[in-house]
N, C-alpha and C positions, 0 to 999 in steps of 0.2 A: 518499442525500440525500432529505430530506423536502420542504423548501421554502426559498425565499428570501423574506424580508420586508424591503422597502426602508424606509428612514427616512421616505419620503414617502407611505407607505401602500400602495405597489405590492406585488404578490405574484406569485412565479413558482414553478411546480411542475414537476418533470421528468415526462416520459411514463413513464420507467422509472428509478426512483431508484437501482437497482443499477449504472447506467452512470456514476454520479457518486459515487465512493468515495474515502475518505482513510484512510490507516493511519499512525499515529505509532509510530516505533520507540523503544524505551527508550534507545537510544544517541544520540538526537537527529536521526535521519534520518526523513524523511517520504516516503511514496509516494502518488500520487494518480492516480485515473482520472477523465478528463473526456470522457465520451462515448467516441469511438473513439481518443482520445489518452491517453498516459501521461506522468506527470511525476515528478520526484524532486528532492529538495533536503534542507534541514535545518530544524529548528524550535528555538526557544528560548523559555524562560519566565523572565522577570526577577522574577516574584513571583506571589502568588496571583491566579488568574483572568487573568493576562497571557499573551499568546501572540503570537509573530511567526514568520513563515516567511521563509526566505531566498529569493533569486531562484531560482525553480524552472526546471529544464530540462524543457521540455514538447515532445513530438513534434508535428509539424505536419501531420498527415493532415487532409484535408478531410472532416469528418463530414457525413453526409447529413441527420441529424435535429437539430432544435433549435439551429441555429447561433447564435441570439441568446443563449440561456442559456450555451452553450459559451464564446462570446467574453466574456461578462460575467464568468464565473467566472475565466477566465484573467486578466482585468484586475484582479479583486478580490483575488487571492491575496496580493499584496504589501501589501494594506491591512488585513489581519486583525490585530487588536490585543488581543482579549480572548476568553475562553471561559467557559462555565458548563455544568455537567452537571446535568440535571434529569430525573428519571424515566428514567434510562438514555439520554436523548437528549443529544447534544452540540450546543451553540449557539456558533457562531463569530461574533464581533462585529467589524464594520468600523470603522475610524477615523472620527471626526466623526459618529458615529451614522448612518452611511450605510445600515446594514442589518445583518441577521443571517441566517446560513445555519444551517439545522437539519438534523442528521444523526441517524439511528437506527442501532442495531447492525445489522451486515450480516445479510441474510436467510440462514437456515440450514435444511438439510433435517432436522436432528436436533439435540438439545441434550443436554448432560450436566450433572450437579450441579456439577461443578467449573468449568464455563465456559458462558457464554451462546451460544457458538459451537461447533459440532461440530468435533472435532479428531482427527487421527491422528498418533501419534508422541509424543515425538521419536524419530526414527530416526538411528542413528549410522553414519557412513560413514568408512572409512579411505581417505585420498587419497594420490595420488602426483603428482609433477610431473617431467617429463623422466626417468621411470623411477626416481626416488628418492622415499623416503617424505616426505610433506608434511603430516603431522598428520591431524587428524580434522575432520569436519563433522557438525553436528547439524541435522536438518531436521524441522520440525513443520508439518503441513498443516492449514489451516483451511477448513471448508466454507462459505466466504463466496461472494458473487457480486460480482465475479469471485473465483475461488479465490485464496487467499493462502498463501504459504509464508514461514516465518521461518527464515532460515539463520543458524546460530551458528558462529563460528570465532574462535579466539584471543581470546575474551572480548568480541567484537563481534557485534551482531545486525543483520541486514539484512532488511527486508521485500521480497518480490517477488510480483507479480501474475502469474497464469497468462495466457499469450497463445497464439494459435493456433500449431500446429506440424504439420509434415507427418507426424510420427510421435512417439510417446512423449508426455511431459508437459514443457512448457517454461514457466519462470517468469523474469520479468525485473524488476529493481529497480535501486536506486541503486548502481552499481558492481558489480553481481552478475548472473550468469546461471546458471540451473540447468536442465539438460536431461537428463531420465532416459529411457532407451530400452534395451530388451533387457537389463535388469538392471544397467546401468551408467549413472552420471551424469557428464556433462561439465559442469564448473563453471568459470565465470570469477569470480574473487574479487579485486576491486580490481586488475584488469589481469593477474593471474596465472592461467594455465591449469592446471586440475587434472582428474585422472581419479579418480573416487571410486566405491567399491563398498561395499555394506552390510557392516558389521563385526559386526552382531548376528545374522547368519544362520548 
């Protein structure tokens, strides 16, 4: 996030823009970070420059920094009605000209010609459930802040943000959990528990 500009001329900027991030999935899902909290839901676009978010499920941790900005964003999520992209920045407009949120591409350590965000993968995993074969999983990791993983399975794509873990790498998103440790990934996909191992090794 870069800034919020209110319709009354007020302006708010985060102390660390990477703590306020939003990722739109091609399948209509959206994942969002609001300071120390995470949220997920869905998005729809009824026409050019139009955008609405569903009621998002947001965690309820008490963040220590910028509570005013945090609470304002939570209130405003359901009031987003439009968007525009200019110079690679995304502007989300609230209903009744109440204000605009500006976002820039997530910060990265390196870039490639194919993408403004450094990426690894996709990696292909063979999965099992209760000892039986359960198809494959494709995972692509993006060097954003926070780190982002796109999980692909059965034609659906789910975004997940990296969260703290006692060991390995753990990502959580809308209906999905990906936790890789010691060469094995434990995956929850829409309520189904999977054990996945790299198939391309």
